N, C-alpha and C positions, 0 to 999 in steps of 0.2 A: 141444355138450357142456355138461354142467353143470360148475360151478366145480371140484369135487374132481377130476373126470375131466380137466379142462384142466391142473390142477396135476400130476397123475400122468403125463399125456402129455408135458408139457414135461420132466419128470424122465426119462422113458423115452427120448425123442428125444435128450436131451443126455447120455445114458449116465451118469446120476446126478450130473452136474456142476452142473446148475441144480436147485435145490429151492425152489419158491415156497411160502412160508407163507401161511396164510389172511389174516394181517394185511397182506400186500402184494397178494395176488391180488384179493380182493374190492373194496378201494378202487380198484384199477386197472380192474377190470371195470365198476364204477360210473362211473368217469371216461370210459371208452370208450363206455359207453351214453349218458352225458350229451352227449358230442360227436356222437352219432349214427352212430358207426362200427360198433357192434354193436347187436343187439336181443335182448331177453330175453323168454322165455315160461316160464310155470310148467307143469310136467308131472310125471308120476310116474316116478321113477327105476327102474332095473332091480332095485333092492332094495325097491321098493314104497313109497318115501318121496317126498314132494313135493320137487322140486328146480327151481331156476331154470336153464333151458337158454339158452345164448348162441349167437348166430349172427352171423357177419360180414356186414355190409351192403355194397352196392356202394361206398358212400363209404369204408367201412373198407378194402376191397381197394385202393382208390386211395391212401389214406393209408399203407397197408402198403407199397406200392411206393415211395412217397416216402421213408419211413423206412428201408427196406432200402437204397436208394441212398445215403442219408446214412451209414448204418452201414458200407457197403462203402467209401466214401471215407475215413471215420474209421479203420477197421481197417487199411486199406492204408497210411495215413499213419503210424499207430502202428508197423506192421510195419517200415516204412522206418527210423524213428527207432531202433527196437530193434536193427536190423542194424548201426547205427553205434555202438551202445553198447559 
């Protein structure tokens, strides 16, 4: 997907809870590309404009699994603390 579509998809999946602005999205995509977790290619969008399309690389899938595990542990711990509050 290109950057704008990624932002829209995140907003859609989160049912409008998460809204990623360009000032956050593009620096994050550049950092992920620099880490080698995604790759980018230029192509023409469905609107006929040049756009940079991003794709998750195998190393990115591995890192995603690691980060998802960390998130699961953290959110579980926060949930436990909130139940005691």
